[in-house]
mmCIF file as gemmi writes it, N, C-alpha and C atoms, coordinates in Angstrom:
data_model
loop_
_atom_site.group_PDB
_atom_site.id
_atom_site.type_symbol
_atom_site.label_atom_id
_atom_site.label_alt_id
_atom_site.label_comp_id
_atom_site.label_asym_id
_atom_site.label_entity_id
_atom_site.label_seq_id
_atom_site.pdbx_PDB_ins_code
_atom_site.Cartn_x
_atom_site.Cartn_y
_atom_site.Cartn_z
_atom_site.occupancy
_atom_site.B_iso_or_equiv
_atom_site.pdbx_formal_charge
_atom_site.auth_seq_id
_atom_site.auth_asym_id
_atom_site.pdbx_PDB_model_num
ATOM 1 N N . MET Axp A 1 ? 14.137 108.686 153.37 1 0 ? 1 A 1
ATOM 2 C CA . MET Axp A 1 ? 13.479 109.517 154.347 1 0 ? 1 A 1
ATOM 3 C C . MET Axp A 1 ? 12.86 110.688 153.585 1 0 ? 1 A 1
ATOM 4 N N . ILE Axp A 2 ? 11.588 110.943 153.86 1 0 ? 2 A 1
ATOM 5 C CA . ILE Axp A 2 ? 10.865 111.977 153.122 1 0 ? 2 A 1
ATOM 6 C C . ILE Axp A 2 ? 10.208 112.945 154.104 1 0 ? 2 A 1
ATOM 7 N N . ALA Axp A 3 ? 10.333 114.243 153.825 1 0 ? 3 A 1
ATOM 8 C CA . ALA Axp A 3 ? 9.71 115.283 154.65 1 0 ? 3 A 1
ATOM 9 C C . ALA Axp A 3 ? 8.188 115.182 154.561 1 0 ? 3 A 1
ATOM 10 N N . PRO Axp A 4 ? 7.477 115.691 155.579 1 0 ? 4 A 1
ATOM 11 C CA . PRO Axp A 4 ? 6.016 115.721 155.499 1 0 ? 4 A 1
ATOM 12 C C . PRO Axp A 4 ? 5.556 116.492 154.26 1 0 ? 4 A 1
ATOM 13 N N . THR Axp A 5 ? 4.47 116.055 153.665 1 0 ? 5 A 1
ATOM 14 C CA . THR Axp A 5 ? 3.974 116.722 152.457 1 0 ? 5 A 1
ATOM 15 C C . THR Axp A 5 ? 2.799 117.651 152.739 1 0 ? 5 A 1
ATOM 16 N N . THR Axp A 6 ? 2.346 117.705 153.988 1 0 ? 6 A 1
ATOM 17 C CA . THR Axp A 6 ? 1.276 118.622 154.376 1 0 ? 6 A 1
ATOM 18 C C . THR Axp A 6 ? 1.537 119.115 155.794 1 0 ? 6 A 1
ATOM 19 N N . GLY Axp A 7 ? 0.8 120.117 156.201 1 0 ? 7 A 1
ATOM 20 C CA . GLY Axp A 7 ? 0.904 120.616 157.565 1 0 ? 7 A 1
ATOM 21 C C . GLY Axp A 7 ? 1.936 121.713 157.717 1 0 ? 7 A 1
ATOM 22 N N . PRO Axp A 8 ? 2.154 122.146 158.967 1 0 ? 8 A 1
ATOM 23 C CA . PRO Axp A 8 ? 3.052 123.28 159.203 1 0 ? 8 A 1
ATOM 24 C C . PRO Axp A 8 ? 4.524 122.988 158.887 1 0 ? 8 A 1
ATOM 25 N N . TYR Axp A 9 ? 4.892 121.714 158.826 1 0 ? 9 A 1
ATOM 26 C CA . TYR Axp A 9 ? 6.284 121.347 158.533 1 0 ? 9 A 1
ATOM 27 C C . TYR Axp A 9 ? 6.44 120.789 157.125 1 0 ? 9 A 1
ATOM 28 N N . GLU Axp A 10 ? 5.511 121.115 156.253 1 0 ? 10 A 1
ATOM 29 C CA . GLU Axp A 10 ? 5.548 120.651 154.87 1 0 ? 10 A 1
ATOM 30 C C . GLU Axp A 10 ? 6.897 120.954 154.232 1 0 ? 10 A 1
ATOM 31 N N . GLY Axp A 11 ? 7.548 119.912 153.72 1 0 ? 11 A 1
ATOM 32 C CA . GLY Axp A 11 ? 8.809 120.075 153.003 1 0 ? 11 A 1
ATOM 33 C C . GLY Axp A 11 ? 10.038 120.164 153.882 1 0 ? 11 A 1
ATOM 34 N N . ILE Axp A 12 ? 9.883 120.245 155.21 1 0 ? 12 A 1
ATOM 35 C CA . ILE Axp A 12 ? 11.038 120.377 156.108 1 0 ? 12 A 1
ATOM 36 C C . ILE Axp A 12 ? 11.433 119 156.625 1 0 ? 12 A 1
ATOM 37 N N . LEU Axp A 13 ? 12.641 118.584 156.3 1 0 ? 13 A 1
ATOM 38 C CA . LEU Axp A 13 ? 13.121 117.275 156.718 1 0 ? 13 A 1
ATOM 39 C C . LEU Axp A 13 ? 13.96 117.367 157.984 1 0 ? 13 A 1
ATOM 40 N N . PHE Axp A 14 ? 14.93 118.276 158.003 1 0 ? 14 A 1
ATOM 41 C CA . PHE Axp A 14 ? 15.784 118.482 159.175 1 0 ? 14 A 1
ATOM 42 C C . PHE Axp A 14 ? 15.781 119.963 159.525 1 0 ? 14 A 1
ATOM 43 N N . TRP Axp A 15 ? 15.549 120.285 160.784 1 0 ? 15 A 1
ATOM 44 C CA . TRP Axp A 15 ? 15.527 121.67 161.243 1 0 ? 15 A 1
ATOM 45 C C . TRP Axp A 15 ? 16.315 121.767 162.539 1 0 ? 15 A 1
ATOM 46 N N . GLN Axp A 16 ? 17.249 122.7 162.598 1 0 ? 16 A 1
ATOM 47 C CA . GLN Axp A 16 ? 18.033 122.933 163.803 1 0 ? 16 A 1
ATOM 48 C C . GLN Axp A 16 ? 17.802 124.359 164.267 1 0 ? 16 A 1
ATOM 49 N N . ASP Axp A 17 ? 17.544 124.509 165.547 1 0 ? 17 A 1
ATOM 50 C CA . ASP Axp A 17 ? 17.34 125.828 166.146 1 0 ? 17 A 1
ATOM 51 C C . ASP Axp A 17 ? 18.51 126.733 165.767 1 0 ? 17 A 1
ATOM 52 N N . PRO Axp A 18 ? 18.249 127.937 165.312 1 0 ? 18 A 1
ATOM 53 C CA . PRO Axp A 18 ? 19.328 128.849 164.926 1 0 ? 18 A 1
ATOM 54 C C . PRO Axp A 18 ? 20.307 129.163 166.055 1 0 ? 18 A 1
ATOM 55 N N . LEU Axp A 19 ? 19.928 128.949 167.303 1 0 ? 19 A 1
ATOM 56 C CA . LEU Axp A 19 ? 20.848 129.172 168.414 1 0 ? 19 A 1
ATOM 57 C C . LEU Axp A 19 ? 21.822 128.01 168.607 1 0 ? 19 A 1
ATOM 58 N N . ASN Axp A 20 ? 21.56 126.887 167.963 1 0 ? 20 A 1
ATOM 59 C CA . ASN Axp A 20 ? 22.4 125.702 168.072 1 0 ? 20 A 1
ATOM 60 C C . ASN Axp A 20 ? 23.468 125.751 166.987 1 0 ? 20 A 1
ATOM 61 N N . THR Axp A 21 ? 24.734 125.729 167.386 1 0 ? 21 A 1
ATOM 62 C CA . THR Axp A 21 ? 25.839 125.803 166.415 1 0 ? 21 A 1
ATOM 63 C C . THR Axp A 21 ? 26.535 124.461 166.208 1 0 ? 21 A 1
ATOM 64 N N . GLN Axp A 22 ? 26.011 123.407 166.798 1 0 ? 22 A 1
ATOM 65 C CA . GLN Axp A 22 ? 26.63 122.085 166.652 1 0 ? 22 A 1
ATOM 66 C C . GLN Axp A 22 ? 26.512 121.606 165.208 1 0 ? 22 A 1
ATOM 67 N N . ASN Axp A 23 ? 27.613 121.067 164.664 1 0 ? 23 A 1
ATOM 68 C CA . ASN Axp A 23 ? 27.624 120.585 163.287 1 0 ? 23 A 1
ATOM 69 C C . ASN Axp A 23 ? 26.641 119.45 163.089 1 0 ? 23 A 1
ATOM 70 N N . ALA Axp A 24 ? 26.095 119.363 161.901 1 0 ? 24 A 1
ATOM 71 C CA . ALA Axp A 24 ? 25.223 118.259 161.499 1 0 ? 24 A 1
ATOM 72 C C . ALA Axp A 24 ? 26.035 117.346 160.594 1 0 ? 24 A 1
ATOM 73 N N . VAL Axp A 25 ? 26.02 116.056 160.871 1 0 ? 25 A 1
ATOM 74 C CA . VAL Axp A 25 ? 26.798 115.1 160.093 1 0 ? 25 A 1
ATOM 75 C C . VAL Axp A 25 ? 25.849 114.077 159.48 1 0 ? 25 A 1
ATOM 76 N N . PHE Axp A 26 ? 25.909 113.942 158.154 1 0 ? 26 A 1
ATOM 77 C CA . PHE Axp A 26 ? 25.079 112.989 157.427 1 0 ? 26 A 1
ATOM 78 C C . PHE Axp A 26 ? 25.991 112.02 156.704 1 0 ? 26 A 1
ATOM 79 N N . GLY Axp A 27 ? 26.022 110.789 157.171 1 0 ? 27 A 1
ATOM 80 C CA . GLY Axp A 27 ? 26.861 109.759 156.571 1 0 ? 27 A 1
ATOM 81 C C . GLY Axp A 27 ? 26.063 108.494 156.379 1 0 ? 27 A 1
ATOM 82 N N . ALA Axp A 28 ? 26.545 107.62 155.539 1 0 ? 28 A 1
ATOM 83 C CA . ALA Axp A 28 ? 25.861 106.36 155.283 1 0 ? 28 A 1
ATOM 84 C C . ALA Axp A 28 ? 26.86 105.221 155.366 1 0 ? 28 A 1
ATOM 85 N N . ASN Axp A 29 ? 26.468 104.182 156.042 1 0 ? 29 A 1
ATOM 86 C CA . ASN Axp A 29 ? 27.239 102.952 156.101 1 0 ? 29 A 1
ATOM 87 C C . ASN Axp A 29 ? 26.295 101.852 155.643 1 0 ? 29 A 1
ATOM 88 N N . VAL Axp A 30 ? 26.077 101.797 154.331 1 0 ? 30 A 1
ATOM 89 C CA . VAL Axp A 30 ? 25.05 100.924 153.775 1 0 ? 30 A 1
ATOM 90 C C . VAL Axp A 30 ? 25.542 100.224 152.517 1 0 ? 30 A 1
ATOM 91 N N . SER Axp A 31 ? 24.843 99.179 152.162 1 0 ? 31 A 1
ATOM 92 C CA . SER Axp A 31 ? 25.049 98.521 150.884 1 0 ? 31 A 1
ATOM 93 C C . SER Axp A 31 ? 24.089 99.158 149.89 1 0 ? 31 A 1
ATOM 94 N N . LEU Axp A 32 ? 24.567 99.543 148.74 1 0 ? 32 A 1
ATOM 95 C CA . LEU Axp A 32 ? 23.741 100.239 147.754 1 0 ? 32 A 1
ATOM 96 C C . LEU Axp A 32 ? 23.094 99.279 146.762 1 0 ? 32 A 1
ATOM 97 N N . ASN Axp A 33 ? 22.601 98.153 147.246 1 0 ? 33 A 1
ATOM 98 C CA . ASN Axp A 33 ? 22.011 97.154 146.352 1 0 ? 33 A 1
ATOM 99 C C . ASN Axp A 33 ? 20.773 97.67 145.634 1 0 ? 33 A 1
ATOM 100 N N . ASN Axp A 34 ? 19.914 98.42 146.314 1 0 ? 34 A 1
ATOM 101 C CA . ASN Axp A 34 ? 18.685 98.853 145.661 1 0 ? 34 A 1
ATOM 102 C C . ASN Axp A 34 ? 18.687 100.334 145.277 1 0 ? 34 A 1
ATOM 103 N N . GLY Axp A 35 ? 19.655 101.104 145.708 1 0 ? 35 A 1
ATOM 104 C CA . GLY Axp A 35 ? 19.764 102.503 145.318 1 0 ? 35 A 1
ATOM 105 C C . GLY Axp A 35 ? 18.674 103.404 145.857 1 0 ? 35 A 1
ATOM 106 N N . ASN Axp A 36 ? 17.95 102.996 146.894 1 0 ? 36 A 1
ATOM 107 C CA . ASN Axp A 36 ? 16.827 103.769 147.414 1 0 ? 36 A 1
ATOM 108 C C . ASN Axp A 36 ? 17.167 104.526 148.69 1 0 ? 36 A 1
ATOM 109 N N . ILE Axp A 37 ? 18.359 104.996 148.813 1 0 ? 37 A 1
ATOM 110 C CA . ILE Axp A 37 ? 18.762 105.721 150.01 1 0 ? 37 A 1
ATOM 111 C C . ILE Axp A 37 ? 18.843 107.2 149.652 1 0 ? 37 A 1
ATOM 112 N N . TYR Axp A 38 ? 17.865 107.975 150.157 1 0 ? 38 A 1
ATOM 113 C CA . TYR Axp A 38 ? 17.861 109.404 149.881 1 0 ? 38 A 1
ATOM 114 C C . TYR Axp A 38 ? 17.086 110.144 150.958 1 0 ? 38 A 1
ATOM 115 N N . HIS Axp A 39 ? 17.318 111.446 151.024 1 0 ? 39 A 1
ATOM 116 C CA . HIS Axp A 39 ? 16.585 112.356 151.906 1 0 ? 39 A 1
ATOM 117 C C . HIS Axp A 39 ? 15.893 113.369 151.017 1 0 ? 39 A 1
ATOM 118 N N . GLU Axp A 40 ? 14.564 113.44 151.116 1 0 ? 40 A 1
ATOM 119 C CA . GLU Axp A 40 ? 13.803 114.38 150.292 1 0 ? 40 A 1
ATOM 120 C C . GLU Axp A 40 ? 13.209 115.452 151.186 1 0 ? 40 A 1
ATOM 121 N N . GLY Axp A 41 ? 13.65 116.683 150.997 1 0 ? 41 A 1
ATOM 122 C CA . GLY Axp A 41 ? 13.139 117.783 151.792 1 0 ? 41 A 1
ATOM 123 C C . GLY Axp A 41 ? 14.203 118.833 152.041 1 0 ? 41 A 1
ATOM 124 N N . ALA Axp A 42 ? 13.9 119.717 152.974 1 0 ? 42 A 1
ATOM 125 C CA . ALA Axp A 42 ? 14.785 120.832 153.289 1 0 ? 42 A 1
ATOM 126 C C . ALA Axp A 42 ? 15.638 120.527 154.508 1 0 ? 42 A 1
ATOM 127 N N . TYR Axp A 43 ? 16.912 120.872 154.414 1 0 ? 43 A 1
ATOM 128 C CA . TYR Axp A 43 ? 17.851 120.831 155.525 1 0 ? 43 A 1
ATOM 129 C C . TYR Axp A 43 ? 18.001 122.276 156.001 1 0 ? 43 A 1
ATOM 130 N N . TYR Axp A 44 ? 17.867 122.516 157.289 1 0 ? 44 A 1
ATOM 131 C CA . TYR Axp A 44 ? 17.963 123.885 157.81 1 0 ? 44 A 1
ATOM 132 C C . TYR Axp A 44 ? 18.904 123.908 159.01 1 0 ? 44 A 1
ATOM 133 N N . PHE Axp A 45 ? 20.109 124.391 158.794 1 0 ? 45 A 1
ATOM 134 C CA . PHE Axp A 45 ? 21.156 124.502 159.817 1 0 ? 45 A 1
ATOM 135 C C . PHE Axp A 45 ? 21.827 125.874 159.685 1 0 ? 45 A 1
ATOM 136 N N . PRO Axp A 46 ? 21.122 126.964 160.012 1 0 ? 46 A 1
ATOM 137 C CA . PRO Axp A 46 ? 21.612 128.311 159.695 1 0 ? 46 A 1
ATOM 138 C C . PRO Axp A 46 ? 22.881 128.733 160.422 1 0 ? 46 A 1
ATOM 139 N N . LYS Axp A 47 ? 23.199 128.141 161.556 1 0 ? 47 A 1
ATOM 140 C CA . LYS Axp A 47 ? 24.393 128.541 162.309 1 0 ? 47 A 1
ATOM 141 C C . LYS Axp A 47 ? 25.376 127.397 162.462 1 0 ? 47 A 1
ATOM 142 N N . ALA Axp A 48 ? 25.253 126.367 161.627 1 0 ? 48 A 1
ATOM 143 C CA . ALA Axp A 48 ? 26.097 125.181 161.768 1 0 ? 48 A 1
ATOM 144 C C . ALA Axp A 48 ? 26.633 124.731 160.413 1 0 ? 48 A 1
ATOM 145 N N . THR Axp A 49 ? 27.633 123.88 160.462 1 0 ? 49 A 1
ATOM 146 C CA . THR Axp A 49 ? 28.171 123.256 159.264 1 0 ? 49 A 1
ATOM 147 C C . THR Axp A 49 ? 27.408 121.958 159.018 1 0 ? 49 A 1
ATOM 148 N N . ALA Axp A 50 ? 26.985 121.749 157.787 1 0 ? 50 A 1
ATOM 149 C CA . ALA Axp A 50 ? 26.367 120.486 157.392 1 0 ? 50 A 1
ATOM 150 C C . ALA Axp A 50 ? 27.417 119.667 156.652 1 0 ? 50 A 1
ATOM 151 N N . ASN Axp A 51 ? 27.719 118.494 157.171 1 0 ? 51 A 1
ATOM 152 C CA . ASN Axp A 51 ? 28.726 117.596 156.596 1 0 ? 51 A 1
ATOM 153 C C . ASN Axp A 51 ? 28.023 116.433 155.91 1 0 ? 51 A 1
ATOM 154 N N . PHE Axp A 52 ? 28.287 116.248 154.625 1 0 ? 52 A 1
ATOM 155 C CA . PHE Axp A 52 ? 27.667 115.164 153.863 1 0 ? 52 A 1
ATOM 156 C C . PHE Axp A 52 ? 28.733 114.196 153.372 1 0 ? 52 A 1
ATOM 157 N N . ASP Axp A 53 ? 28.607 112.936 153.779 1 0 ? 53 A 1
ATOM 158 C CA . ASP Axp A 53 ? 29.521 111.888 153.337 1 0 ? 53 A 1
ATOM 159 C C . ASP Axp A 53 ? 28.846 110.934 152.36 1 0 ? 53 A 1
ATOM 160 N N . PHE Axp A 54 ? 27.707 111.356 151.82 1 0 ? 54 A 1
ATOM 161 C CA . PHE Axp A 54 ? 26.935 110.509 150.909 1 0 ? 54 A 1
ATOM 162 C C . PHE Axp A 54 ? 26.026 111.42 150.099 1 0 ? 54 A 1
ATOM 163 N N . ASP Axp A 55 ? 25.678 111.031 148.894 1 0 ? 55 A 1
ATOM 164 C CA . ASP Axp A 55 ? 24.773 111.828 148.06 1 0 ? 55 A 1
ATOM 165 C C . ASP Axp A 55 ? 23.326 111.45 148.381 1 0 ? 55 A 1
ATOM 166 N N . PHE Axp A 56 ? 22.784 112.044 149.447 1 0 ? 56 A 1
ATOM 167 C CA . PHE Axp A 56 ? 21.416 111.745 149.848 1 0 ? 56 A 1
ATOM 168 C C . PHE Axp A 56 ? 20.384 112.399 148.935 1 0 ? 56 A 1
ATOM 169 N N . GLY Axp A 57 ? 20.788 113.262 148.038 1 0 ? 57 A 1
ATOM 170 C CA . GLY Axp A 57 ? 19.863 113.912 147.126 1 0 ? 57 A 1
ATOM 171 C C . GLY Axp A 57 ? 19.634 113.16 145.831 1 0 ? 57 A 1
ATOM 172 N N . TYR Axp A 58 ? 20.413 112.129 145.575 1 0 ? 58 A 1
ATOM 173 C CA . TYR Axp A 58 ? 20.372 111.439 144.278 1 0 ? 58 A 1
ATOM 174 C C . TYR Axp A 58 ? 18.984 110.921 143.916 1 0 ? 58 A 1
ATOM 175 N N . GLY Axp A 59 ? 18.286 110.255 144.809 1 0 ? 59 A 1
ATOM 176 C CA . GLY Axp A 59 ? 16.981 109.687 144.493 1 0 ? 59 A 1
ATOM 177 C C . GLY Axp A 59 ? 15.808 110.568 144.875 1 0 ? 59 A 1
ATOM 178 N N . ALA Axp A 60 ? 16.079 111.73 145.451 1 0 ? 60 A 1
ATOM 179 C CA . ALA Axp A 60 ? 15.017 112.625 145.921 1 0 ? 60 A 1
ATOM 180 C C . ALA Axp A 60 ? 14.423 113.44 144.778 1 0 ? 60 A 1
ATOM 181 N N . ASN Axp A 61 ? 13.153 113.822 144.938 1 0 ? 61 A 1
ATOM 182 C CA . ASN Axp A 61 ? 12.527 114.716 143.963 1 0 ? 61 A 1
ATOM 183 C C . ASN Axp A 61 ? 13.002 116.155 144.133 1 0 ? 61 A 1
ATOM 184 N N . TYR Axp A 62 ? 13.282 116.535 145.385 1 0 ? 62 A 1
ATOM 185 C CA . TYR Axp A 62 ? 13.759 117.892 145.647 1 0 ? 62 A 1
ATOM 186 C C . TYR Axp A 62 ? 14.611 117.906 146.911 1 0 ? 62 A 1
ATOM 187 N N . THR Axp A 63 ? 15.51 118.873 146.959 1 0 ? 63 A 1
ATOM 188 C CA . THR Axp A 63 ? 16.353 119.093 148.123 1 0 ? 63 A 1
ATOM 189 C C . THR Axp A 63 ? 16.62 120.586 148.239 1 0 ? 63 A 1
ATOM 190 N N . LEU Axp A 64 ? 16.485 121.107 149.445 1 0 ? 64 A 1
ATOM 191 C CA . LEU Axp A 64 ? 16.842 122.494 149.757 1 0 ? 64 A 1
ATOM 192 C C . LEU Axp A 64 ? 17.844 122.443 150.892 1 0 ? 64 A 1
ATOM 193 N N . LEU Axp A 65 ? 18.786 123.362 150.909 1 0 ? 65 A 1
ATOM 194 C CA . LEU Axp A 65 ? 19.806 123.351 151.95 1 0 ? 65 A 1
ATOM 195 C C . LEU Axp A 65 ? 20.113 124.767 152.417 1 0 ? 65 A 1
ATOM 196 N N . VAL Axp A 66 ? 20.006 124.978 153.734 1 0 ? 66 A 1
ATOM 197 C CA . VAL Axp A 66 ? 20.411 126.218 154.378 1 0 ? 66 A 1
ATOM 198 C C . VAL Axp A 66 ? 21.4 125.817 155.455 1 0 ? 66 A 1
ATOM 199 N N . ALA Axp A 67 ? 22.608 126.345 155.39 1 0 ? 67 A 1
ATOM 200 C CA . ALA Axp A 67 ? 23.634 126.032 156.382 1 0 ? 67 A 1
ATOM 201 C C . ALA Axp A 67 ? 24.658 127.162 156.419 1 0 ? 67 A 1
ATOM 202 N N . LYS Axp A 68 ? 25.306 127.31 157.564 1 0 ? 68 A 1
ATOM 203 C CA . LYS Axp A 68 ? 26.371 128.31 157.678 1 0 ? 68 A 1
ATOM 204 C C . LYS Axp A 68 ? 27.523 127.924 156.763 1 0 ? 68 A 1
ATOM 205 N N . ASP Axp A 69 ? 27.915 126.658 156.815 1 0 ? 69 A 1
ATOM 206 C CA . ASP Axp A 69 ? 28.965 126.105 155.965 1 0 ? 69 A 1
ATOM 207 C C . ASP Axp A 69 ? 28.538 124.721 155.522 1 0 ? 69 A 1
ATOM 208 N N . ILE Axp A 70 ? 29.143 124.248 154.436 1 0 ? 70 A 1
ATOM 209 C CA . ILE Axp A 70 ? 28.837 122.922 153.908 1 0 ? 70 A 1
ATOM 210 C C . ILE Axp A 70 ? 30.15 122.205 153.631 1 0 ? 70 A 1
ATOM 211 N N . ALA Axp A 71 ? 30.21 120.934 154.023 1 0 ? 71 A 1
ATOM 212 C CA . ALA Axp A 71 ? 31.374 120.102 153.726 1 0 ? 71 A 1
ATOM 213 C C . ALA Axp A 71 ? 30.89 118.876 152.962 1 0 ? 71 A 1
ATOM 214 N N . TRP Axp A 72 ? 31.448 118.66 151.768 1 0 ? 72 A 1
ATOM 215 C CA . TRP Axp A 72 ? 31.047 117.538 150.921 1 0 ? 72 A 1
ATOM 216 C C . TRP Axp A 72 ? 32.175 116.517 150.872 1 0 ? 72 A 1
ATOM 217 N N . PHE Axp A 73 ? 31.84 115.247 150.963 1 0 ? 73 A 1
ATOM 218 C CA . PHE Axp A 73 ? 32.826 114.196 150.727 1 0 ? 73 A 1
ATOM 219 C C . PHE Axp A 73 ? 32.929 113.931 149.239 1 0 ? 73 A 1
ATOM 220 N N . TRP Axp A 74 ? 31.779 113.953 148.551 1 0 ? 74 A 1
ATOM 221 C CA . TRP Axp A 74 ? 31.72 113.91 147.091 1 0 ? 74 A 1
ATOM 222 C C . TRP Axp A 74 ? 30.504 114.69 146.639 1 0 ? 74 A 1
ATOM 223 N N . SER Axp A 75 ? 30.146 114.613 145.405 1 0 ? 75 A 1
ATOM 224 C CA . SER Axp A 75 ? 29.061 115.442 144.884 1 0 ? 75 A 1
ATOM 225 C C . SER Axp A 75 ? 27.729 115.159 145.575 1 0 ? 75 A 1
ATOM 226 N N . PHE Axp A 76 ? 26.812 116.108 145.484 1 0 ? 76 A 1
ATOM 227 C CA . PHE Axp A 76 ? 25.479 115.994 146.064 1 0 ? 76 A 1
ATOM 228 C C . PHE Axp A 76 ? 24.485 116.454 145.016 1 0 ? 76 A 1
ATOM 229 N N . SER Axp A 77 ? 23.406 115.713 144.832 1 0 ? 77 A 1
ATOM 230 C CA . SER Axp A 77 ? 22.404 116.03 143.812 1 0 ? 77 A 1
ATOM 231 C C . SER Axp A 77 ? 21.303 116.918 144.383 1 0 ? 77 A 1
ATOM 232 N N . PHE Axp A 78 ? 21.018 118.002 143.695 1 0 ? 78 A 1
ATOM 233 C CA . PHE Axp A 78 ? 19.91 118.886 144.054 1 0 ? 78 A 1
ATOM 234 C C . PHE Axp A 78 ? 18.905 118.872 142.913 1 0 ? 78 A 1
ATOM 235 N N . LYS Axp A 79 ? 17.66 118.533 143.227 1 0 ? 79 A 1
ATOM 236 C CA . LYS Axp A 79 ? 16.6 118.525 142.223 1 0 ? 79 A 1
ATOM 237 C C . LYS Axp A 79 ? 15.488 119.447 142.7 1 0 ? 79 A 1
ATOM 238 N N . ASN Axp A 80 ? 14.587 119.819 141.805 1 0 ? 80 A 1
ATOM 239 C CA . ASN Axp A 80 ? 13.544 120.782 142.169 1 0 ? 80 A 1
ATOM 240 C C . ASN Axp A 80 ? 12.154 120.381 141.673 1 0 ? 80 A 1
ATOM 241 N N . ASN Axp A 81 ? 11.801 119.114 141.807 1 0 ? 81 A 1
ATOM 242 C CA . ASN Axp A 81 ? 10.467 118.641 141.447 1 0 ? 81 A 1
ATOM 243 C C . ASN Axp A 81 ? 9.605 118.638 142.709 1 0 ? 81 A 1
ATOM 244 N N . TYR Axp A 82 ? 8.776 119.66 142.877 1 0 ? 82 A 1
ATOM 245 C CA . TYR Axp A 82 ? 7.965 119.825 144.085 1 0 ? 82 A 1
ATOM 246 C C . TYR Axp A 82 ? 6.536 119.309 143.902 1 0 ? 82 A 1
ATOM 247 N N . ALA Axp A 83 ? 6.306 118.417 142.951 1 0 ? 83 A 1
ATOM 248 C CA . ALA Axp A 83 ? 4.962 117.912 142.65 1 0 ? 83 A 1
ATOM 249 C C . ALA Axp A 83 ? 4.319 117.205 143.848 1 0 ? 83 A 1
ATOM 250 N N . THR Axp A 84 ? 5.106 116.657 144.746 1 0 ? 84 A 1
ATOM 251 C CA . THR Axp A 84 ? 4.543 115.946 145.908 1 0 ? 84 A 1
ATOM 252 C C . THR Axp A 84 ? 4.057 116.908 146.986 1 0 ? 84 A 1
ATOM 253 N N . LEU Axp A 85 ? 4.383 118.194 146.862 1 0 ? 85 A 1
ATOM 254 C CA . LEU Axp A 85 ? 3.944 119.185 147.846 1 0 ? 85 A 1
ATOM 255 C C . LEU Axp A 85 ? 2.739 119.947 147.312 1 0 ? 85 A 1
ATOM 256 N N . PRO Axp A 86 ? 1.595 119.888 148.003 1 0 ? 86 A 1
ATOM 257 C CA . PRO Axp A 86 ? 0.386 120.566 147.518 1 0 ? 86 A 1
ATOM 258 C C . PRO Axp A 86 ? 0.581 122.054 147.252 1 0 ? 86 A 1
ATOM 259 N N . ASN Axp A 87 ? 1.466 122.703 148.017 1 0 ? 87 A 1
ATOM 260 C CA . ASN Axp A 87 ? 1.693 124.142 147.85 1 0 ? 87 A 1
ATOM 261 C C . ASN Axp A 87 ? 2.905 124.45 146.985 1 0 ? 87 A 1
ATOM 262 N N . GLY Axp A 88 ? 3.467 123.437 146.35 1 0 ? 88 A 1
ATOM 263 C CA . GLY Axp A 88 ? 4.635 123.654 145.499 1 0 ? 88 A 1
ATOM 264 C C . GLY Axp A 88 ? 5.884 123.917 146.312 1 0 ? 88 A 1
ATOM 265 N N . SER Axp A 89 ? 6.816 124.596 145.7 1 0 ? 89 A 1
ATOM 266 C CA . SER Axp A 89 ? 8.095 124.879 146.348 1 0 ? 89 A 1
ATOM 267 C C . SER Axp A 89 ? 7.906 125.689 147.63 1 0 ? 89 A 1
ATOM 268 N N . PRO Axp A 90 ? 8.581 125.276 148.723 1 0 ? 90 A 1
ATOM 269 C CA . PRO Axp A 90 ? 8.5 126.073 149.939 1 0 ? 90 A 1
ATOM 270 C C . PRO Axp A 90 ? 9.251 127.402 149.832 1 0 ? 90 A 1
ATOM 271 N N . VAL Axp A 91 ? 10.034 127.558 148.797 1 0 ? 91 A 1
ATOM 272 C CA . VAL Axp A 91 ? 10.739 128.812 148.534 1 0 ? 91 A 1
ATOM 273 C C . VAL Axp A 91 ? 10.146 129.38 147.25 1 0 ? 91 A 1
ATOM 274 N N . ALA Axp A 92 ? 9.474 130.487 147.371 1 0 ? 92 A 1
ATOM 275 C CA . ALA Axp A 92 ? 8.839 131.079 146.195 1 0 ? 92 A 1
ATOM 276 C C . ALA Axp A 92 ? 9.879 131.367 145.122 1 0 ? 92 A 1
ATOM 277 N N . GLN Axp A 93 ? 9.596 130.96 143.915 1 0 ? 93 A 1
ATOM 278 C CA . GLN Axp A 93 ? 10.54 131.135 142.82 1 0 ? 93 A 1
ATOM 279 C C . GLN Axp A 93 ? 10.864 132.608 142.621 1 0 ? 93 A 1
ATOM 280 N N . GLY Axp A 94 ? 12.159 132.882 142.49 1 0 ? 94 A 1
ATOM 281 C CA . GLY Axp A 94 ? 12.583 134.24 142.254 1 0 ? 94 A 1
ATOM 282 C C . GLY Axp A 94 ? 12.877 135.035 143.519 1 0 ? 94 A 1
ATOM 283 N N . THR Axp A 95 ? 12.608 134.457 144.708 1 0 ? 95 A 1
ATOM 284 C CA . THR Axp A 95 ? 12.857 135.191 145.938 1 0 ? 95 A 1
ATOM 285 C C . THR Axp A 95 ? 14.035 134.64 146.732 1 0 ? 95 A 1
ATOM 286 N N . ALA Axp A 96 ? 14.536 133.46 146.377 1 0 ? 96 A 1
ATOM 287 C CA . ALA Axp A 96 ? 15.673 132.883 147.103 1 0 ? 96 A 1
ATOM 288 C C . ALA Axp A 96 ? 16.959 133.614 146.726 1 0 ? 96 A 1
ATOM 289 N N . VAL Axp A 97 ? 17.841 133.805 147.708 1 0 ? 97 A 1
ATOM 290 C CA . VAL Axp A 97 ? 19.085 134.53 147.491 1 0 ? 97 A 1
ATOM 291 C C . VAL Axp A 97 ? 20.228 133.76 148.162 1 0 ? 97 A 1
ATOM 292 N N . LEU Axp A 98 ? 21.348 133.647 147.467 1 0 ? 98 A 1
ATOM 293 C CA . LEU Axp A 98 ? 22.543 133.043 148.04 1 0 ? 98 A 1
ATOM 294 C C . LEU Axp A 98 ? 23.353 134.133 148.724 1 0 ? 98 A 1
ATOM 295 N N . ILE Axp A 99 ? 23.603 133.948 150.009 1 0 ? 99 A 1
ATOM 296 C CA . ILE Axp A 99 ? 24.385 134.929 150.775 1 0 ? 99 A 1
ATOM 297 C C . ILE Axp A 99 ? 25.643 134.244 151.258 1 0 ? 99 A 1
ATOM 298 N N . GLN Axp A 100 ? 26.771 134.836 150.969 1 0 ? 100 A 1
ATOM 299 C CA . GLN Axp A 100 ? 28.043 134.236 151.378 1 0 ? 100 A 1
ATOM 300 C C . GLN Axp A 100 ? 28.775 135.139 152.338 1 0 ? 100 A 1
């Protein structure tokens, strides 16, 4: 699954209204014969927990994640190759901040 590469939602794969606090759950029940199962884009869940039961970032060129909390079943791959986006990274380099 790949986020749009142009338009107002460029780079955004999953977006949840900040007023929604329901957890987001990402799991896979698949056979990994071809290894092409990934999510490329930004996850945005500012008031919710994002639960990952699979490494959806492994085959992606880039992944961004905003969430209130994160729960991992195992490791998750984050890459930063934004070549597929005409405007580059949706987060200007040097301006992103981790807030805990």
